[in-house]
C-alpha positions in Angstrom: -14.8 -3.8 -8.6 -13.6 -5.7 -5.6 -12.6 -9.3 -6.2 -13.4 -11.5 -3.2 -10.6 -13.5 -1.8 -10.2 -16.0 1.0 -9.4 -14.2 4.3 -8.6 -10.9 2.5 -11.8 -9.7 1.0 -12.7 -6.0 0.9 -16.0 -4.2 0.7 -17.0 -1.1 -1.2 -18.6 1.2 1.5 -17.3 4.5 0.3 -20.1 5.6 -2.0 -22.3 6.5 0.9 -19.6 8.5 2.4 -19.6 11.2 -0.3 -23.3 11.8 0.2 -24.4 10.6 -3.1 -28.2 11.0 -3.1 -28.6 8.0 -5.4 -27.7 4.4 -4.7 -24.6 3.1 -6.5 -26.6 0.3 -8.2 -28.9 2.8 -9.9 -26.6 5.7 -10.5 -23.7 4.7 -12.7 -24.3 7.7 -14.9 -24.4 10.0 -11.9 -21.2 8.7 -10.5 -19.3 9.2 -13.7 -20.7 12.6 -14.7 -21.7 14.5 -11.6 -19.3 16.9 -10.0 -18.1 17.2 -6.4 -17.9 20.5 -4.5 -14.1 20.6 -4.8 -12.7 23.2 -7.2 -9.3 23.2 -8.8 -6.6 25.8 -8.7 -5.1 26.6 -12.1 -1.4 27.2 -12.0 0.2 29.6 -14.5 1.6 26.6 -16.3 -2.0 25.3 -16.9 -1.8 22.6 -14.4 -5.0 22.0 -12.5 -4.6 21.1 -8.8 -7.2 19.9 -6.4 -6.3 19.8 -2.7 -8.8 17.8 -0.6 -9.5 18.2 3.1 -7.9 16.1 5.9 -10.9 13.8 6.1 -10.2 12.4 2.6 -6.7 11.1 3.2 -5.6 7.5 3.6 -4.8 8.1 7.2 -8.0 9.9 8.2 -10.8 8.6 6.0 -13.4 6.4 7.9 -12.4 7.9 11.3 -9.0 6.2 11.3 -7.0 6.9 14.5 -3.6 5.8 13.1 -1.4 6.5 10.1 -1.9 4.3 7.0 1.0 2.5 5.3 -1.3 1.1 2.6 -0.3 3.6 -0.2 0.9 0.9 -2.6 -2.3 -1.2 -2.2 -4.4 2.0 -2.6 -2.4 3.1 -5.6 -2.8 -0.2 -7.6 -6.5 -0.3 -6.6 -7.0 3.3 -8.0 -5.2 2.4 -11.2 -7.3 -0.7 -11.7 -10.6 1.0 -10.9 -9.8 4.0 -13.1 -9.2 1.8 -16.1 -11.9 -0.8 -15.5 -14.6 1.8 -14.9 -13.3 4.0 -17.8 -13.4 7.2 -15.6 -13.0 10.4 -17.5 -10.1 12.6 -16.8 -11.0 16.3 -16.1 -10.1 18.5 -19.1 -6.6 19.9 -18.9 -7.4 22.7 -21.5 -9.6 24.9 -19.4 -8.0 28.0 -18.0 -10.7 28.4 -15.4 -11.1 26.4 -12.1 -13.3 23.3 -12.5 -15.1 20.9 -10.2 -13.6 17.5 -9.5 -15.8 14.9 -11.2 -17.5 12.7 -8.7 -16.4 9.7 -10.6 -12.8 10.6 -10.0 -13.4 11.3 -6.3 -15.3 8.0 -5.9 -12.4 6.0 -7.4 -10.0 7.8 -5.0 -12.1 7.1 -1.9 -12.8 3.5 -2.9 -9.1 2.9 -3.3 -8.5 4.3 0.2 -11.2 2.0 1.7 -10.2 -1.1 -0.2 -6.4 -0.6 0.3 -6.7 0.2 4.0 -9.0 -2.8 4.7 -6.8 -5.2 2.8 -3.7 -3.9 4.5 -5.2 -4.3 7.9 -6.2 -7.9 7.1 -2.8 -8.7 5.6 -0.9 -7.4 8.6 -3.2 -9.2 11.0 -2.3 -12.6 9.4 1.3 -11.7 8.8 2.6 -13.5 11.9 0.8 -16.7 10.7 2.8 -16.6 7.4 1.1 -14.0 5.3 4.1 -13.7 2.9 4.1 -17.4 2.5 0.5 -17.0 1.4 1.8 -14.7 -1.3 4.2 -17.4 -2.3 7.3 -15.3 -1.5 10.2 -17.4 -0.5 12.7 -14.7 0.3 13.2 -13.3 3.8 10.9 -10.5 4.7 12.6 -7.1 4.4 12.4 -4.4 7.0 9.9 -2.5 4.8 7.6 -5.5 4.6 7.7 -6.0 8.3 6.6 -2.4 8.6 3.7 -3.0 6.2 5.1 -1.5 3.0 4.3 -3.5 -0.2 6.0 -3.7 -3.5 3.7 -3.2 -6.6 3.7 -6.9 -7.5 2.8 -7.9 -3.9 0.0 -5.3 -3.9 -1.5 -6.6 -7.1 -1.3 -10.2 -5.8 -2.8 -9.5 -2.4 -5.6 -7.3 -3.9 -6.3 -10.1 -6.5 -6.4 -7.5 -9.2 -6.5 -8.6 -12.8 -3.4 -6.5 -13.7 0.1 -7.1 -14.8 3.4 -5.2 -14.3 4.7 -4.3 -17.8 8.1 -2.9 -16.7 9.9 -1.6 -13.7 13.1 0.4 -13.1 14.7 2.5 -10.4 16.4 5.8 -11.1 18.5 8.3 -9.1 19.9 11.7 -9.9 18.1 14.8 -11.2 14.7 14.0 -9.9 12.5 16.2 -12.1 14.5 15.6 -15.3 14.6 11.9 -14.8 10.9 11.6 -14.1 10.0 13.7 -17.1 12.3 11.5 -19.3 10.9 8.1 -18.1 7.3 9.3 -18.2 8.0 10.2 -21.9 9.5 6.7 -22.4 6.3 5.0 -21.4 4.0 7.4 -23.4 6.1 7.2 -26.6 7.0 3.6 -26.4 6.0 1.7 -29.6 5.4 -1.4 -27.5 2.5 0.4 -25.7 1.1 2.4 -28.6 -2.1 0.3 -28.7 -3.0 1.1 -25.2 -5.3 4.1 -24.8 -4.5 4.5 -21.1 -1.3 3.8 -19.1 -1.3 3.5 -15.3 2.1 4.4 -13.9 3.1 4.0 -10.3 5.8 6.2 -8.9 7.4 5.4 -5.5 9.7 7.9 -3.8 10.3 9.0 -0.2 8.3 6.0 1.0 5.3 7.2 -0.9 3.5 5.5 -3.8 1.1 7.3 -6.1 -0.8 6.7 -9.3 -0.4 8.5 -12.6 -2.8 7.8 -15.5 -1.9 8.8 -19.0 -4.9 9.1 -21.4 -3.8 8.8 -25.0 -7.0 10.1 -26.7 -6.8 13.4 -24.9 -3.0 13.4 -24.5 -3.5 14.3 -20.8 -2.1 13.0 -17.5 -3.5 12.9 -14.0 -1.9 12.3 -10.6 -3.9 10.8 -7.7 -2.1 10.9 -4.4 -3.7 10.1 -1.1 -1.0 11.1 1.4 -1.0 14.1 3.7 0.6 17.4 2.5 1.4 20.9 3.5 2.5 19.9 7.0 -0.6 17.8 7.6 -2.9 20.7 6.9 -4.3 19.1 3.7 -4.2 15.7 2.2 -5.1 14.0 -1.0 -3.9 15.9 -4.1 -4.9 15.5 -7.7 -3.2 17.2 -10.6 -4.2 17.3 -14.3 -2.4 18.7 -17.3 -1.8 18.1 -21.0 1.1 15.9 -21.6 2.5 18.7 -23.8 3.1 20.4 -20.4 4.8 17.4 -18.8 7.8 19.3 -17.5 5.7 21.9 -15.8 3.4 19.2 -14.6 6.2 17.2 -13.0 7.7 20.4 -11.4 4.3 21.2 -9.9 3.9 17.6 -8.6 7.4 17.6 -7.1 6.8 20.9 -5.3 3.5 19.6 -3.8 4.2 16.0 -3.2 8.0 15.8 -2.8 9.1 19.2 -1.4 12.1 17.6 0.3 13.7 17.1 -3.2 14.4 20.8 -3.3 16.3 20.7 0.0 19.3 19.4 -1.9 21.3 21.9 -4.0 20.9 19.8 -7.2 17.3 18.7 -6.6 18.5 15.1 -6.7 16.5 12.1 -5.6 15.7 8.4 -6.1 12.4 7.0 -7.4 11.0 3.7 -8.6 8.6 3.6 -11.6 6.3 0.8 -12.7 4.0 0.7 -15.8 0.9 -1.5 -15.4 -1.9 -2.8 -17.5 -5.2 -4.7 -17.3 -4.6 -8.4 -17.9 -7.4 -8.3 -20.5 -5.3 -6.1 -22.7 -2.2 -8.2 -22.7 -2.6 -9.0 -26.4 -2.1 -5.3 -27.2 1.3 -5.1 -25.7 4.6 -6.2 -27.2 7.0 -7.6 -24.5 10.1 -5.5 -24.3 11.9 -3.0 -22.1 9.9 0.3 -21.6 12.1 2.1 -19.1 15.7 2.4 -20.4 18.9 3.7 -18.7 18.9 7.4 -18.8 22.4 7.6 -20.2 21.4 5.6 -23.3 18.7 8.0 -24.0 20.9 11.1 -23.7 23.7 9.8 -25.9 
């Protein structure tokens, strides 16, 4: 749900764009249970992958004529909507291709619409002191001048009822580190009462949303960037968390192929664990992401 805010409100126009025959107000069940026309590919490691057409990327959706830098805004909006609307994750256990549920597609498209609109409004007022509006006293960084947002900034400007639980930056063996820190969040005793964990990963100037679902022990990636040399765009991946290493390998191959250009597949990423503000009583305040060395010792 979009929360109105002075000068930076967004609208939810995307439901009509996916040709839903029923109106949103009278079709909650349809939106959550119906399937789209997009089928997954099932990798040998039982990772389901949906690759969507160019028209469904953050830089093309809604007849855009310029690249979008709103990925962090889009990512936190997707995380918020996925949790607040209790969207079901596609089953990771099927060995056959499956349709992408329309509810998942709707969350992804709404995130693109809301994130891009908020980003455009934010950049339009930036010369008049936008970051003062966000109560940031530090000097604007080069990334901010180019329109890239941190996760806390994105939550604040979107006026989402979410909190950042923990954040850390890692460098080194990209795949091994990402598998390790994902496992830190999932197995942390401080988060054990949360059925779902939204995790934002930023690398190579791309932010994307992972959702871990504890009841089904599954994980989904939702990424709205362009891929495969701009021949395809938004990518969604689903797997059982038991296959987390294969899942991260597949995600890296699709989303971060440049990682494999280095001999040791090294790279840097930032990771953030989020939660709905309404669930704060279920979380014990403590460090979730620990130094990798202390884990390996």
